[in-house]
DRENPA-3360 file (N, C-alpha, C; in nm, 2 decimals, always signed):
BEGIN
1 = MRHPLRVL = +5.39/+10.75/+6.76/+5.25/+10.80/+6.79/+5.24/+10.95/+6.74 ~ +5.15/+10.98/+6.66/+5.13/+11.12/+6.61/+5.06/+11.20/+6.72 ~ +4.97/+11.15/+6.80/+4.90/+11.23/+6.89/+4.90/+11.16/+7.03 ~ +5.01/+11.18/+7.10/+5.02/+11.11/+7.23/+4.91/+11.15/+7.33 ~ +4.87/+11.28/+7.33/+4.77/+11.33/+7.43/+4.63/+11.26/+7.40 ~ +4.60/+11.24/+7.27/+4.48/+11.18/+7.23/+4.48/+11.03/+7.28 ~ +4.60/+10.97/+7.26/+4.61/+10.83/+7.31/+4.59/+10.82/+7.46 ~ +4.66/+10.92/+7.53/+4.64/+10.92/+7.68/+4.50/+10.94/+7.72;
9 = ALACALTL = +4.43/+11.04/+7.65/+4.29/+11.06/+7.68/+4.21/+10.94/+7.66 ~ +4.23/+10.87/+7.55/+4.15/+10.75/+7.52/+4.18/+10.64/+7.62 ~ +4.31/+10.62/+7.65/+4.35/+10.52/+7.75/+4.29/+10.54/+7.88 ~ +4.29/+10.67/+7.93/+4.23/+10.70/+8.06/+4.08/+10.68/+8.05 ~ +4.02/+10.73/+7.94/+3.87/+10.71/+7.93/+3.83/+10.57/+7.93 ~ +3.91/+10.48/+7.87/+3.87/+10.34/+7.86/+3.90/+10.27/+7.99 ~ +4.01/+10.30/+8.05/+4.04/+10.23/+8.17/+3.98/+10.28/+8.30 ~ +3.95/+10.41/+8.31/+3.91/+10.47/+8.43/+3.76/+10.51/+8.43;
17 = TPSCASLQ = +3.69/+10.50/+8.32/+3.55/+10.54/+8.31/+3.47/+10.44/+8.40 ~ +3.40/+10.49/+8.50/+3.31/+10.41/+8.57/+3.19/+10.37/+8.48 ~ +3.12/+10.27/+8.52/+3.00/+10.24/+8.45/+2.90/+10.34/+8.46 ~ +2.89/+10.44/+8.37/+2.80/+10.55/+8.39/+2.69/+10.54/+8.29 ~ +2.69/+10.45/+8.20/+2.57/+10.43/+8.11/+2.47/+10.34/+8.18 ~ +2.35/+10.38/+8.17/+2.24/+10.31/+8.23/+2.19/+10.20/+8.14 ~ +2.20/+10.08/+8.18/+2.15/+9.96/+8.10/+2.04/+9.90/+8.18 ~ +1.93/+9.89/+8.12/+1.81/+9.82/+8.18/+1.80/+9.68/+8.13;
25 = LGSTTIEN = +1.81/+9.59/+8.22/+1.80/+9.45/+8.18/+1.66/+9.42/+8.13 ~ +1.65/+9.34/+8.02/+1.52/+9.30/+7.97/+1.47/+9.41/+7.87 ~ +1.54/+9.51/+7.84/+1.50/+9.61/+7.74/+1.63/+9.66/+7.67 ~ +1.60/+9.74/+7.57/+1.72/+9.79/+7.49/+1.75/+9.93/+7.52 ~ +1.71/+9.98/+7.63/+1.73/+10.12/+7.66/+1.88/+10.14/+7.71 ~ +1.96/+10.22/+7.64/+2.09/+10.26/+7.69/+2.09/+10.41/+7.68 ~ +2.12/+10.48/+7.79/+2.12/+10.62/+7.80/+2.25/+10.67/+7.75 ~ +2.25/+10.80/+7.71/+2.37/+10.87/+7.68/+2.46/+10.87/+7.80;
33 = PLAAAQTM = +2.59/+10.82/+7.78/+2.68/+10.82/+7.90/+2.69/+10.95/+7.97 ~ +2.70/+11.06/+7.90/+2.71/+11.19/+7.96/+2.59/+11.23/+8.04 ~ +2.47/+11.19/+7.99/+2.35/+11.22/+8.06/+2.34/+11.13/+8.18 ~ +2.39/+11.01/+8.17/+2.38/+10.91/+8.28/+2.48/+10.93/+8.39 ~ +2.58/+11.01/+8.36/+2.69/+11.03/+8.46/+2.63/+11.10/+8.58 ~ +2.67/+11.06/+8.70/+2.62/+11.11/+8.82/+2.72/+11.20/+8.90 ~ +2.85/+11.19/+8.87/+2.95/+11.27/+8.94/+3.02/+11.35/+8.83 ~ +3.10/+11.45/+8.88/+3.18/+11.53/+8.79/+3.28/+11.45/+8.71;
41 = DQRAYALL = +3.35/+11.36/+8.78/+3.45/+11.28/+8.72/+3.39/+11.19/+8.62 ~ +3.27/+11.13/+8.64/+3.20/+11.05/+8.55/+3.17/+11.13/+8.42 ~ +3.12/+11.25/+8.44/+3.09/+11.34/+8.32/+3.21/+11.36/+8.24 ~ +3.32/+11.39/+8.31/+3.45/+11.42/+8.24/+3.49/+11.30/+8.16 ~ +3.49/+11.18/+8.22/+3.54/+11.06/+8.15/+3.44/+11.03/+8.04 ~ +3.32/+11.05/+8.05/+3.22/+11.02/+7.94/+3.25/+11.12/+7.83 ~ +3.28/+11.24/+7.86/+3.30/+11.34/+7.75/+3.44/+11.31/+7.68 ~ +3.54/+11.27/+7.76/+3.67/+11.23/+7.70/+3.65/+11.11/+7.61;
49 = HAYAAIVE = +3.57/+11.01/+7.66/+3.55/+10.89/+7.58/+3.48/+10.93/+7.45 ~ +3.38/+11.01/+7.46/+3.31/+11.06/+7.34/+3.40/+11.13/+7.24 ~ +3.49/+11.21/+7.30/+3.58/+11.28/+7.21/+3.67/+11.19/+7.14 ~ +3.73/+11.09/+7.21/+3.82/+10.99/+7.15/+3.75/+10.91/+7.04 ~ +3.62/+10.87/+7.06/+3.55/+10.80/+6.96/+3.52/+10.89/+6.84 ~ +3.49/+11.02/+6.86/+3.46/+11.11/+6.75/+3.58/+11.14/+6.67 ~ +3.70/+11.15/+6.74/+3.82/+11.17/+6.66/+3.86/+11.05/+6.58 ~ +3.83/+10.93/+6.63/+3.85/+10.81/+6.55/+3.76/+10.81/+6.43;
57 = EATDIVAD = +3.64/+10.85/+6.44/+3.55/+10.85/+6.33/+3.59/+10.96/+6.23 ~ +3.63/+11.08/+6.28/+3.67/+11.19/+6.20/+3.80/+11.15/+6.12 ~ +3.89/+11.07/+6.18/+4.00/+11.02/+6.11/+3.97/+10.93/+5.99 ~ +3.87/+10.85/+6.01/+3.82/+10.76/+5.90/+3.76/+10.84/+5.79 ~ +3.68/+10.94/+5.83/+3.62/+11.03/+5.73/+3.72/+11.10/+5.65 ~ +3.82/+11.16/+5.71/+3.93/+11.23/+5.64/+4.01/+11.14/+5.55 ~ +4.02/+11.01/+5.59/+4.10/+10.92/+5.51/+4.02/+10.87/+5.38 ~ +3.89/+10.89/+5.39/+3.81/+10.85/+5.27/+3.83/+10.95/+5.16;
65 = PATPQAFK = +3.88/+10.90/+5.04/+3.90/+10.99/+4.93/+3.77/+11.05/+4.87 ~ +3.66/+11.00/+4.90/+3.53/+11.05/+4.85/+3.49/+11.17/+4.93 ~ +3.55/+11.20/+5.05/+3.51/+11.31/+5.13/+3.56/+11.44/+5.07 ~ +3.47/+11.54/+5.05/+3.51/+11.67/+4.99/+3.61/+11.74/+5.07 ~ +3.70/+11.81/+5.00/+3.81/+11.89/+5.07/+3.75/+11.99/+5.17 ~ +3.64/+12.06/+5.13/+3.58/+12.16/+5.22/+3.54/+12.09/+5.35 ~ +3.48/+11.97/+5.34/+3.44/+11.90/+5.46/+3.56/+11.86/+5.55 ~ +3.66/+11.82/+5.48/+3.79/+11.78/+5.56/+3.84/+11.90/+5.63;
73 = RALGQAER = +3.84/+12.02/+5.56/+3.89/+12.14/+5.63/+3.80/+12.17/+5.75 ~ +3.67/+12.16/+5.73/+3.58/+12.19/+5.85/+3.61/+12.09/+5.96 ~ +3.63/+11.97/+5.93/+3.66/+11.87/+6.04/+3.79/+11.91/+6.11 ~ +3.89/+11.94/+6.03/+4.02/+11.98/+6.08/+4.01/+12.10/+6.17 ~ +3.93/+12.20/+6.13/+3.91/+12.32/+6.21/+3.84/+12.29/+6.34 ~ +3.73/+12.21/+6.34/+3.66/+12.17/+6.46/+3.75/+12.08/+6.55 ~ +3.84/+12.00/+6.49/+3.93/+11.92/+6.58/+4.03/+12.01/+6.64 ~ +4.08/+12.11/+6.57/+4.18/+12.20/+6.63/+4.12/+12.28/+6.75;
81 = VATPAAET = +3.99/+12.30/+6.75/+3.93/+12.37/+6.87/+3.90/+12.27/+6.98 ~ +3.85/+12.15/+6.94/+3.81/+12.05/+7.04/+3.93/+11.98/+7.11 ~ +4.04/+11.97/+7.04/+4.15/+11.90/+7.11/+4.21/+11.97/+7.23 ~ +4.24/+12.10/+7.22/+4.28/+12.17/+7.34/+4.18/+12.16/+7.46 ~ +4.05/+12.17/+7.42/+3.95/+12.16/+7.53/+3.95/+12.02/+7.59 ~ +3.97/+11.92/+7.51/+3.98/+11.78/+7.57/+4.11/+11.76/+7.65 ~ +4.22/+11.82/+7.60/+4.34/+11.81/+7.68/+4.33/+11.89/+7.81 ~ +4.27/+12.00/+7.81/+4.24/+12.08/+7.94/+4.15/+11.99/+8.03;
89 = LQIAVSAY = +4.05/+11.93/+7.97/+3.96/+11.85/+8.05/+4.04/+11.73/+8.12 ~ +4.13/+11.67/+8.04/+4.21/+11.56/+8.09/+4.29/+11.60/+8.21 ~ +4.35/+11.72/+8.20/+4.44/+11.77/+8.31/+4.35/+11.80/+8.43 ~ +4.23/+11.86/+8.41/+4.15/+11.90/+8.52/+4.09/+11.77/+8.59 ~ +4.06/+11.67/+8.51/+4.00/+11.55/+8.58/+4.11/+11.48/+8.66 ~ +4.23/+11.48/+8.61/+4.35/+11.42/+8.68/+4.37/+11.50/+8.81 ~ +4.37/+11.63/+8.80/+4.39/+11.71/+8.92/+4.28/+11.69/+9.02 ~ +4.16/+11.67/+8.97/+4.04/+11.65/+9.06/+4.05/+11.52/+9.13;
97 = IRARSDFD = +4.09/+11.41/+9.06/+4.10/+11.28/+9.12/+4.21/+11.28/+9.22 ~ +4.32/+11.35/+9.19/+4.44/+11.36/+9.29/+4.39/+11.43/+9.41 ~ +4.32/+11.54/+9.40/+4.27/+11.62/+9.51/+4.17/+11.55/+9.59 ~ +4.09/+11.47/+9.53/+3.99/+11.39/+9.60/+4.06/+11.28/+9.68 ~ +4.16/+11.22/+9.62/+4.24/+11.12/+9.69/+4.31/+11.18/+9.81 ~ +4.37/+11.29/+9.79/+4.44/+11.36/+9.90/+4.34/+11.40/+10.02 ~ +4.22/+11.44/+9.98/+4.12/+11.47/+10.08/+4.08/+11.35/+10.16 ~ +4.05/+11.24/+10.08/+4.02/+11.11/+10.15/+4.13/+11.06/+10.24;
105 = AASGANQS = +4.25/+11.08/+10.20/+4.37/+11.04/+10.28/+4.38/+11.13/+10.41 ~ +4.34/+11.25/+10.40/+4.36/+11.35/+10.51/+4.25/+11.33/+10.62 ~ +4.16/+11.24/+10.60/+4.04/+11.23/+10.69/+4.09/+11.21/+10.84 ~ +4.20/+11.14/+10.86/+4.24/+11.12/+11.00/+4.35/+11.22/+11.05 ~ +4.38/+11.32/+10.97/+4.48/+11.42/+11.00/+4.42/+11.53/+11.09 ~ +4.51/+11.62/+11.13/+4.46/+11.74/+11.20/+4.37/+11.83/+11.12 ~ +4.31/+11.93/+11.18/+4.21/+12.01/+11.12/+4.27/+12.10/+11.00 ~ +4.40/+12.15/+11.02/+4.46/+12.23/+10.92/+4.49/+12.15/+10.79;
113 = VIQRAATA = +4.53/+12.03/+10.81/+4.55/+11.94/+10.69/+4.42/+11.91/+10.62 ~ +4.32/+11.88/+10.69/+4.19/+11.86/+10.63/+4.14/+11.98/+10.56 ~ +4.16/+12.10/+10.62/+4.11/+12.22/+10.56/+4.18/+12.25/+10.43 ~ +4.32/+12.23/+10.43/+4.39/+12.25/+10.31/+4.35/+12.15/+10.20 ~ +4.33/+12.03/+10.24/+4.28/+11.93/+10.14/+4.14/+11.96/+10.09 ~ +4.06/+12.01/+10.17/+3.92/+12.05/+10.13/+3.93/+12.17/+10.04 ~ +4.01/+12.26/+10.06/+4.03/+12.38/+9.98/+4.08/+12.34/+9.84 ~ +4.18/+12.25/+9.84/+4.24/+12.20/+9.71/+4.13/+12.12/+9.63;
121 = LSVAAHRL = +4.05/+12.04/+9.70/+3.94/+11.97/+9.64/+3.84/+12.06/+9.58 ~ +3.80/+12.16/+9.65/+3.71/+12.26/+9.61/+3.75/+12.33/+9.48 ~ +3.88/+12.37/+9.48/+3.94/+12.44/+9.36/+3.94/+12.34/+9.24 ~ +3.98/+12.22/+9.27/+3.99/+12.12/+9.16/+3.85/+12.09/+9.11 ~ +3.75/+12.08/+9.19/+3.62/+12.06/+9.15/+3.56/+12.17/+9.06 ~ +3.59/+12.29/+9.10/+3.55/+12.41/+9.03/+3.62/+12.41/+8.89 ~ +3.75/+12.38/+8.89/+3.82/+12.38/+8.76/+3.77/+12.27/+8.67 ~ +3.74/+12.15/+8.73/+3.69/+12.04/+8.65/+3.55/+12.08/+8.59;
129 = NEAVAGAQ = +3.47/+12.14/+8.67/+3.34/+12.19/+8.62/+3.35/+12.28/+8.51 ~ +3.44/+12.38/+8.52/+3.47/+12.47/+8.41/+3.52/+12.40/+8.28 ~ +3.61/+12.30/+8.30/+3.67/+12.23/+8.19/+3.56/+12.15/+8.12 ~ +3.47/+12.08/+8.19/+3.36/+12.01/+8.13/+3.28/+12.10/+8.05 ~ +3.24/+12.21/+8.11/+3.15/+12.31/+8.04/+3.22/+12.37/+7.92 ~ +3.35/+12.39/+7.93/+3.43/+12.44/+7.81/+3.45/+12.34/+7.70 ~ +3.45/+12.22/+7.74/+3.48/+12.11/+7.63/+3.35/+12.07/+7.56 ~ +3.24/+12.08/+7.62/+3.12/+12.03/+7.57/+3.08/+12.09/+7.43;
137 = APIAELEG = +3.09/+12.22/+7.41/+3.05/+12.28/+7.29/+3.15/+12.24/+7.17 ~ +3.28/+12.25/+7.19/+3.37/+12.22/+7.08/+3.36/+12.07/+7.04 ~ +3.34/+11.98/+7.14/+3.33/+11.84/+7.11/+3.20/+11.81/+7.04 ~ +3.09/+11.88/+7.09/+2.96/+11.86/+7.02/+2.96/+11.91/+6.88 ~ +3.04/+12.02/+6.85/+3.05/+12.07/+6.71/+3.12/+11.96/+6.63 ~ +3.23/+11.91/+6.68/+3.30/+11.80/+6.60/+3.21/+11.68/+6.58 ~ +3.14/+11.65/+6.69/+3.05/+11.53/+6.67/+2.94/+11.56/+6.57 ~ +2.89/+11.68/+6.57/+2.78/+11.72/+6.47/+2.83/+11.70/+6.33;
145 = LVRARRG = +2.96/+11.74/+6.30/+3.01/+11.72/+6.17/+3.03/+11.58/+6.13 ~ +3.08/+11.50/+6.23/+3.10/+11.35/+6.20/+2.96/+11.29/+6.18 ~ +2.86/+11.32/+6.26/+2.73/+11.26/+6.24/+2.67/+11.31/+6.10 ~ +2.69/+11.43/+6.07/+2.64/+11.48/+5.94/+2.70/+11.40/+5.82 ~ +2.82/+11.36/+5.83/+2.89/+11.29/+5.72/+2.85/+11.14/+5.72 ~ +2.84/+11.09/+5.84/+2.81/+10.94/+5.85/+2.66/+10.92/+5.84 ~ +2.58/+11.02/+5.86/+2.44/+11.01/+5.84/+2.37/+10.93/+5.94;
% end
């Protein structure tokens, strides 16, 4: 595997993403998964899933011999910025899920244990929020390049 963190991000996104896209029966309206996400972890998983799909598309574009070298370089640069942001987001969402699980498990414990778990959850939520915000722009830039090429 050339990119194990990408594979991990894609695997997590595909297996753990809650159903966050809104599908209305009897119509063809499907909302943007990121816009339809209701919780922080849903937003993170939607963004990671989008990143994985975009990287796959970008890989196909780069493999196409008809793609100009300048465009391939631009895609490579955008990917070099987006990948660390996606990796940070994956770490933050994992920490948030772990902290939320610890908080849920501490519900029957004494007050000091609950307070520590609540503090850890608050910190993890703040970091997840920052990671989502930090990943949106680089992933959107990469997506814009892929969309521009695919038309």
